[in-house]
C-alpha positions as CSV (number, residue, x, y, z in Angstrom):
1,X,-18.7,-0.6,-13.5
2,X,-20.9,0.9,-16.1
3,X,-23.6,-1.0,-17.9
4,X,-25.2,0.3,-21.0
5,X,-28.4,-1.1,-22.4
6,X,-30.7,0.0,-25.2
7,X,-34.4,-0.3,-24.6
8,X,-35.6,0.4,-28.1
9,X,-36.4,-3.2,-28.9
10,X,-37.9,-4.1,-25.4
11,X,-41.5,-4.0,-24.4
12,X,-42.4,-2.6,-20.9
13,X,-42.4,-6.1,-19.2
14,X,-39.0,-7.0,-20.8
15,X,-37.7,-3.6,-19.6
16,X,-38.6,-4.3,-16.0
17,X,-37.3,-7.9,-16.2
18,X,-34.0,-6.9,-17.7
19,X,-33.6,-4.0,-15.2
20,X,-34.1,-6.4,-12.2
21,X,-31.5,-8.8,-13.6
22,X,-29.0,-5.9,-14.0
23,X,-29.6,-4.6,-10.5
24,X,-29.2,-8.2,-9.1
25,X,-26.0,-8.7,-11.0
26,X,-24.6,-5.4,-9.9
27,X,-25.5,-6.0,-6.2
28,X,-23.9,-9.5,-6.4
29,X,-20.7,-8.0,-7.8
30,X,-20.6,-5.4,-5.1
31,X,-21.2,-7.8,-2.3
32,X,-18.7,-10.3,-3.6
33,X,-16.0,-7.6,-4.0
34,X,-16.3,-6.6,-0.4
35,X,-16.8,-9.8,1.4
36,X,-13.9,-11.1,3.6
37,X,-11.1,-13.1,2.1
38,X,-10.3,-16.4,3.8
39,X,-7.4,-18.8,2.9
40,X,-6.2,-21.6,5.2
41,X,-2.9,-22.2,3.3
42,X,-0.3,-20.8,1.0
43,X,2.4,-22.5,-1.1
44,X,5.8,-21.6,-2.2
45,X,6.1,-21.0,-6.0
46,X,7.9,-24.4,-6.4
47,X,5.2,-26.1,-4.4
48,X,7.9,-27.7,-2.1
49,X,6.5,-25.8,1.0
50,X,3.0,-25.2,2.4
51,X,2.2,-22.6,5.0
52,X,-1.1,-23.4,6.7
53,X,-3.2,-23.0,9.8
54,X,-2.1,-25.5,12.4
55,X,-3.9,-24.4,15.6
56,X,-7.1,-22.6,16.3
57,X,-8.9,-21.6,19.6
58,X,-12.6,-21.8,20.1
59,X,-14.1,-18.8,22.0
60,X,-17.6,-17.9,23.2
61,X,-18.8,-14.4,22.3
62,X,-21.7,-12.7,24.0
63,X,-24.0,-10.9,21.5
64,X,-27.5,-9.7,22.6
65,X,-27.5,-11.9,25.7
66,X,-26.7,-15.0,23.6
67,X,-23.4,-16.8,23.4
68,X,-22.0,-17.7,20.0
69,X,-18.9,-19.8,19.2
70,X,-16.1,-18.1,17.4
71,X,-12.8,-19.7,16.0
72,X,-9.6,-17.7,16.3
73,X,-6.3,-18.6,14.6
74,X,-3.4,-19.2,17.0
75,X,-0.7,-20.8,14.8
76,X,0.4,-21.2,11.3
77,X,3.1,-23.8,10.4
78,X,5.4,-24.4,7.5
79,X,5.3,-28.0,6.2
80,X,7.2,-30.0,3.6
81,X,4.6,-30.6,1.0
82,X,5.9,-34.0,0.0
83,X,6.4,-35.8,3.4
84,X,4.2,-33.4,5.5
85,X,7.0,-32.8,7.9
86,X,6.5,-29.7,10.1
87,X,9.4,-27.3,9.8
88,X,8.4,-24.5,12.2
89,X,5.4,-22.6,13.8
90,X,4.5,-19.0,13.7
91,X,1.9,-17.3,15.9
92,X,0.0,-15.1,13.5
93,X,-3.5,-14.5,11.9
94,X,-2.9,-14.8,8.1
95,X,-6.1,-16.1,6.6
96,X,-7.3,-12.6,5.6
97,X,-3.8,-11.5,4.3
98,X,-1.4,-12.7,1.6
99,X,1.6,-14.9,2.4
100,X,4.6,-15.4,0.3
101,X,7.1,-18.3,1.0
102,X,10.6,-18.6,-0.4
103,X,11.5,-21.7,-2.4
104,X,13.9,-22.9,0.3
105,X,11.3,-22.3,3.1
106,X,13.6,-19.8,4.9
107,X,11.6,-16.7,4.5
108,X,7.9,-15.9,4.8
109,X,6.4,-12.6,4.0
110,X,2.9,-11.7,5.1
111,X,1.2,-8.5,3.7
112,X,-2.0,-7.0,5.0
113,X,-3.1,-5.9,1.5
114,X,-6.9,-5.8,2.1
115,X,-7.4,-5.1,5.8
116,X,-10.7,-5.5,7.6
117,X,-9.3,-3.9,10.7
118,X,-9.6,-0.3,11.8
119,X,-6.9,1.9,10.3
120,X,-4.4,2.7,13.0
121,X,-0.7,3.6,13.3
122,X,0.0,0.4,15.1
123,X,-1.7,-2.0,12.6
124,X,0.7,-4.5,11.2
125,X,1.0,-4.2,7.4
126,X,4.1,-6.1,6.3
127,X,5.6,-8.9,8.5
128,X,8.7,-10.8,7.6
129,X,10.0,-14.1,9.2
130,X,13.3,-15.9,8.9
131,X,13.1,-19.6,9.8
132,X,10.0,-18.8,11.9
133,X,11.6,-15.9,13.8
134,X,10.4,-12.3,13.3
135,X,12.6,-10.1,11.3
136,X,10.4,-7.0,11.1
137,X,6.9,-5.9,11.6
138,X,6.3,-2.7,9.6
139,X,3.3,-0.7,10.9
140,X,0.6,1.4,9.2
141,X,2.1,4.6,10.6
142,X,5.5,3.7,9.2
143,X,4.4,3.1,5.6
144,X,1.9,5.9,5.1
145,X,2.8,9.6,5.5
146,X,-0.8,10.1,6.5
147,X,-3.1,7.3,7.5
148,X,-6.2,9.0,6.1
149,X,-4.8,8.5,2.5
150,X,-6.6,5.3,1.8
151,X,-9.6,3.9,-0.1
152,X,-12.3,2.5,2.2
153,X,-15.3,0.2,1.4
154,X,-18.1,-1.0,3.7
155,X,-15.8,-3.4,5.6
156,X,-12.3,-3.1,4.2
157,X,-9.8,-0.6,3.1
158,X,-7.0,-0.6,0.5
159,X,-3.8,1.4,0.4
160,X,-1.6,0.1,-2.4
161,X,-1.7,0.0,-6.2
162,X,-2.0,-3.6,-7.6
163,X,-0.3,-6.5,-6.0
164,X,3.0,-6.2,-4.1
165,X,6.0,-7.6,-5.8
166,X,7.9,-10.0,-3.6
167,X,11.2,-11.2,-4.9
168,X,13.1,-13.7,-2.8
169,X,15.9,-13.7,-5.5
170,X,16.4,-10.0,-5.1
171,X,15.6,-10.1,-1.4
172,X,13.1,-7.3,-1.6
173,X,9.4,-6.3,-1.5
174,X,8.2,-3.5,-3.8
175,X,4.9,-1.7,-3.6
176,X,3.3,1.6,-4.4
177,X,1.0,3.5,-2.0
178,X,-2.0,5.7,-2.9
179,X,0.2,8.6,-1.8
180,X,2.5,7.8,-4.8
181,X,5.3,6.6,-2.6
182,X,7.3,3.8,-4.2
183,X,8.5,1.6,-1.3
184,X,11.2,-1.1,-1.3
185,X,11.6,-3.3,1.8
186,X,14.6,-5.6,2.3
187,X,13.5,-9.1,3.2
188,X,16.7,-9.9,5.0
189,X,16.5,-7.0,7.6
190,X,13.3,-5.2,7.0
191,X,14.9,-1.9,6.2
192,X,12.5,0.3,4.2
193,X,13.3,2.9,1.5
194,X,10.6,5.3,0.4
195,X,10.7,7.6,-2.6
196,X,8.0,9.7,-4.3
197,X,6.9,9.1,-7.9
198,X,9.2,10.9,-10.3
199,X,6.4,13.3,-11.5
200,X,5.8,14.6,-8.0
201,X,7.5,17.7,-6.8
202,X,6.8,20.6,-4.4
203,X,4.2,22.0,-6.8
204,X,2.1,18.9,-7.0
205,X,-1.4,18.4,-5.7
206,X,-2.8,14.9,-5.1
207,X,-6.6,15.2,-4.5
208,X,-9.9,13.3,-4.9
209,X,-13.1,15.1,-5.7
210,X,-16.0,15.9,-8.0
211,X,-15.7,17.5,-11.4
212,X,-18.0,20.6,-11.2
213,X,-17.1,22.4,-14.4
214,X,-15.9,21.3,-17.8
215,X,-14.9,23.6,-20.7
216,X,-13.0,21.8,-23.4
217,X,-9.7,20.8,-21.8
218,X,-10.3,22.9,-18.8
219,X,-11.7,21.6,-15.6
220,X,-12.6,22.5,-12.1
221,X,-12.6,19.8,-9.3
222,X,-14.2,20.4,-5.9
223,X,-12.0,18.8,-3.3
224,X,-13.4,16.0,-1.2
225,X,-10.0,14.7,0.1
226,X,-6.5,16.1,-0.4
227,X,-3.5,13.8,0.1
228,X,-0.9,16.6,-0.4
229,X,-0.3,19.9,-2.1
230,X,-1.4,23.5,-1.8
231,X,-5.1,23.9,-2.7
232,X,-8.3,25.0,-1.0
233,X,-11.8,23.9,-2.0
234,X,-11.3,24.0,-5.8
235,X,-8.6,22.7,-8.1
236,X,-8.4,24.1,-11.7
237,X,-6.5,22.0,-14.2
238,X,-6.1,21.1,-17.9
239,X,-6.2,17.6,-19.3
240,X,-6.5,15.9,-22.7
241,X,-8.4,13.1,-21.1
242,X,-12.2,13.1,-20.7
243,X,-13.5,13.6,-17.2
244,X,-17.3,13.5,-16.8
245,X,-19.0,16.4,-14.9
246,X,-20.4,15.2,-11.6
247,X,-18.2,12.2,-11.3
248,X,-15.4,11.8,-8.7
249,X,-11.8,11.1,-9.6
250,X,-8.4,11.2,-8.0
251,X,-5.9,13.4,-9.9
252,X,-2.3,14.6,-9.7
253,X,-2.0,18.2,-10.8
254,X,1.3,20.0,-11.5
255,X,1.2,23.7,-12.5
256,X,-2.4,23.4,-13.4
257,X,-1.8,20.4,-15.7
258,X,-3.2,16.9,-14.9
259,X,-0.4,14.3,-14.8
260,X,-1.3,10.8,-16.0
261,X,-0.2,8.2,-13.5
262,X,-0.4,4.5,-14.4
263,X,1.0,1.5,-12.5
264,X,0.7,-1.6,-14.6
265,X,-3.0,-1.7,-15.6
266,X,-4.4,0.6,-12.9
267,X,-4.7,4.4,-13.4
268,X,-4.6,7.0,-10.6
269,X,-8.0,8.4,-11.7
270,X,-9.7,5.1,-10.7
271,X,-8.5,5.3,-7.1
272,X,-11.1,6.4,-4.5
273,X,-9.3,8.5,-1.8
274,X,-12.7,8.7,-0.1
275,X,-11.9,9.5,3.5
276,X,-12.8,13.1,2.5
277,X,-10.7,15.3,4.6
278,X,-9.6,18.4,2.7
279,X,-6.7,19.0,5.1
280,X,-5.9,15.7,6.9
281,X,-2.6,16.9,8.2
282,X,-4.5,19.5,10.2
283,X,-7.1,17.2,11.6
284,X,-6.5,16.5,15.3
285,X,-9.8,15.0,16.4
286,X,-10.8,11.3,16.5
287,X,-12.3,10.5,13.1
288,X,-15.0,7.9,12.8
289,X,-13.8,4.4,11.7
290,X,-10.2,5.4,12.3
291,X,-7.9,4.6,15.2
292,X,-4.8,6.7,16.2
293,X,-3.5,8.4,13.0
294,X,-0.5,10.7,12.6
295,X,0.2,12.8,9.5
296,X,3.7,13.9,8.5
């Protein structure tokens, strides 16, 4: 977020006061944007069914020689919203995820769309249930070609553009990863079909980095993280868009031309692929804040 202010009409005291207000507001926005999500219930779109926490466990955790109580979810249950009848139970932690319930209550889809967990091949990302029974659990290592191609904050990470589209009428889940993979998952059997964005080919470079040189429509970007493509240290490209020198962007380049990628209201340039591994597919060591990661 950028805030522009003119000080021409302010005296020094007013300047300081307004600057403090701006800093406070910006800090509040950053904190709120990164704080954990918590929901104890989700409803079907017709409001006939409610999926909510039905059982928790109280544990004691030892921290600095003192015991603290912690509450852990054990079960969620599907209820009829009108007569409060329980239909079935599911053992899952869903309060920090997003759950979608079909209008007949048969299917529940849980998507880990803003994880607080450590990125790891075995982390569950999309979980599908049919009448309370597991259909499919799709793991982190199955969805991403390389588990380093994400955007990390202080306590969470994101991996998809916008909100996933869950259509029970069409029996499918549609989402797009930051690797520009367009993924369709069948709700009935969990089968996944993955295809690259139509603008991506063997000559494409998807990278995140800092603009270090700007001459008209010609740019040079210093690579911080590369998702795919053949490039070392610097990417040169042309673009009709304005990129500010010294700022960081994610760009798709094909034959030295920047390709504009937009999914709904979100542009690729605004994504922060900030793991910052120039050659993640060649990285074989344990990387801080990551678990087991494979790159294909």
